[in-house]
C-alpha positions in Angstrom: 147.8 87.5 128.1 146.2 89.9 125.6 145.8 87.0 123.2 144.0 84.9 125.9 141.7 87.6 126.6 140.9 88.1 122.9 140.4 84.4 122.5 138.0 84.4 125.4 136.0 87.4 123.9 135.9 85.5 120.6 134.7 82.2 122.2 132.1 84.2 124.2 130.9 85.9 121.1 130.6 82.9 119.1 128.7 81.3 122.0 126.2 84.4 122.1 125.6 84.0 118.5 125.0 80.3 118.8 122.6 81.1 121.6 120.7 83.5 119.5 120.4 81.1 116.6 119.0 78.5 119.1 116.5 81.2 120.5 115.2 82.0 117.0 114.8 78.2 116.1 111.3 77.5 115.7 110.2 81.0 115.3 108.9 81.6 111.9 110.7 84.2 109.6 108.5 86.2 107.4 111.3 86.8 104.9 112.6 83.2 104.3 109.0 81.5 104.6 107.3 81.3 101.2 103.8 81.0 99.6 103.0 80.4 96.0 100.0 79.9 93.9 99.0 79.7 90.2 96.6 82.6 90.9 93.1 83.0 89.6 89.6 84.4 90.6 87.8 83.0 93.6 84.4 83.7 94.9 84.3 84.4 98.5 81.1 84.1 100.5 80.3 84.5 104.2 79.4 80.8 104.7 82.3 79.7 102.6 79.9 78.3 99.8 82.1 79.6 96.9 84.4 77.2 94.9 87.6 76.0 96.7 91.0 77.4 95.8 91.7 74.0 94.7 88.7 73.9 92.3 89.8 77.1 91.0 93.4 75.9 90.3 94.7 78.4 92.9 95.7 76.1 95.6 98.4 78.1 97.8 101.5 76.2 98.9 103.2 77.6 102.1 106.6 76.6 103.5 107.4 78.0 107.0 111.0 78.5 107.9 112.8 79.9 110.9 115.6 82.5 110.8 118.0 79.8 110.4 116.3 78.6 107.2 115.2 75.4 108.8 111.9 73.9 108.4 109.2 74.4 111.4 107.3 71.1 111.6 104.0 71.1 113.4 103.3 74.8 112.9 99.5 75.3 113.7 97.3 75.5 110.6 95.2 78.2 112.6 98.1 80.5 112.5 98.5 80.3 108.7 95.9 82.1 106.8 95.5 84.2 103.4 93.8 87.7 103.4 94.2 90.9 101.6 97.4 92.9 101.2 96.6 95.1 104.2 94.3 97.4 102.4 91.2 96.2 104.2 89.4 95.0 101.0 88.8 91.7 102.3 86.7 90.8 105.4 87.1 87.2 106.8 84.9 85.3 109.0 86.7 83.6 112.0 89.0 80.8 110.7 87.7 81.7 107.1 90.9 81.1 105.2 93.2 79.0 107.3 95.6 76.3 106.2 94.5 72.8 105.5 96.6 71.1 108.2 99.8 71.6 110.6 103.1 71.9 108.7 104.9 68.7 107.8 108.4 67.8 108.4 109.5 69.9 105.5 107.6 73.0 107.1 105.0 72.7 104.4 101.1 73.0 104.1 98.5 74.2 101.7 95.5 76.5 101.7 93.0 75.0 99.3 89.6 75.2 100.7 86.8 77.7 100.0 87.2 81.3 101.7 84.5 82.2 104.1 84.2 86.1 104.1 83.3 89.3 101.9 84.7 92.1 100.1 86.6 92.3 96.9 90.2 92.7 95.6 92.2 92.7 92.4 95.4 93.6 94.2 96.2 90.1 95.1 96.5 88.4 98.5 99.1 87.7 101.1 99.8 84.7 103.3 100.0 85.7 107.0 102.0 83.6 109.8 100.2 84.5 113.1 99.2 88.0 111.9 102.5 89.0 110.2 102.3 89.0 106.2 105.1 87.0 104.3 107.6 89.3 102.6 107.6 89.6 98.9 105.0 90.3 96.2 101.3 89.6 96.7 99.9 86.4 95.1 97.9 86.9 91.9 94.5 85.7 93.3 91.5 88.0 92.7 88.6 87.7 95.1 85.0 89.1 94.7 81.9 88.3 96.9 78.2 88.8 96.9 78.9 90.5 100.2 80.3 93.5 98.4 80.7 95.8 101.3 82.4 93.2 103.4 80.2 93.3 106.5 80.0 89.5 106.4 76.4 89.4 105.4 74.8 89.4 101.9 72.0 91.8 102.6 70.0 94.9 101.2 73.1 97.1 100.9 74.7 94.4 98.6 71.4 94.3 96.5 71.9 98.1 95.9 75.5 97.8 94.9 75.0 94.9 92.7 71.9 96.6 91.1 74.0 99.6 90.4 76.8 97.7 88.8 74.2 95.6 86.7 72.9 98.7 85.0 76.2 100.5 84.6 79.8 100.3 83.4 81.7 97.0 84.2 82.7 96.6 87.7 84.8 93.4 88.7 83.2 93.3 92.2 79.8 92.2 90.6 81.2 89.8 87.9 80.5 86.9 90.3 80.9 84.4 87.5 84.2 85.7 86.1 83.6 86.2 82.4 84.1 89.8 81.9 80.5 90.7 81.8 78.0 91.4 84.3 74.9 89.3 83.3 72.2 87.0 84.4 74.6 84.4 85.4 76.0 86.9 88.0 72.3 87.7 89.2 71.8 83.9 89.7 74.9 83.6 91.7 74.1 86.4 93.8 70.7 85.2 94.4 72.1 81.9 95.6 73.9 83.7 98.4 71.3 86.2 99.5 71.0 86.7 103.2 74.1 84.4 103.8 76.2 85.0 107.0 79.3 83.5 108.6 78.8 80.2 110.1 
C-alpha cells in the first residue's frame, strides 16, 4: 500500500514537472538565448542615417531559445533589440534598433541595420528580448553619435559639447569618424546630421 502511494506521488510529480516544461515552452530564456557579433564602432543618429551594423562588420546574430533549450520560431522582430548595458548611455528612437525579421525555425535572426538614436558608449551593448537583457558579457560594439547628450535631437547643446571636445583632449564621443583623433572629418560628419531628429 505504501509502495502504491509512493508510486502515485512519483507519477504525479513527474506529470507536474512535465506540465511546467510545457508551460515554459515558447517563453524565451535569457540565459539560454544568445547574441554574438564581431564588434566594432558604429555611428548612431536620430534618423538612423549612420552606417549599418552590417556595413561596419558588426552584424549581431541572435538565437532565441526557451527554458527547455528549444528554438522559438516566429518570435517577433519588434521584441528583439540592441541597447546599452542598462547604464542609460544610449537613447533609442522608437523601433530604432530592432531585429531584421522574426526568428526562423532555428530561433535565429539578425540585427544588421542602422541604429536610430543618440548618446555614446564604450561599455558595449546588450541584446534585449521583450525588455529583458540576455545574460552574459556585453557585445564589443562601441557607439557614438552627433546627438551627444542623447535627447534624440542634434541641436545647439550638441554643438557646444562637440566644440569643447574639438579644442580639448581626445574624447571618444566626438570621434564621429573613428580614427583616434577629432579633426575636420568629424566636423563634416557632425554637420551632416545637424538638426536631425527621430523619424
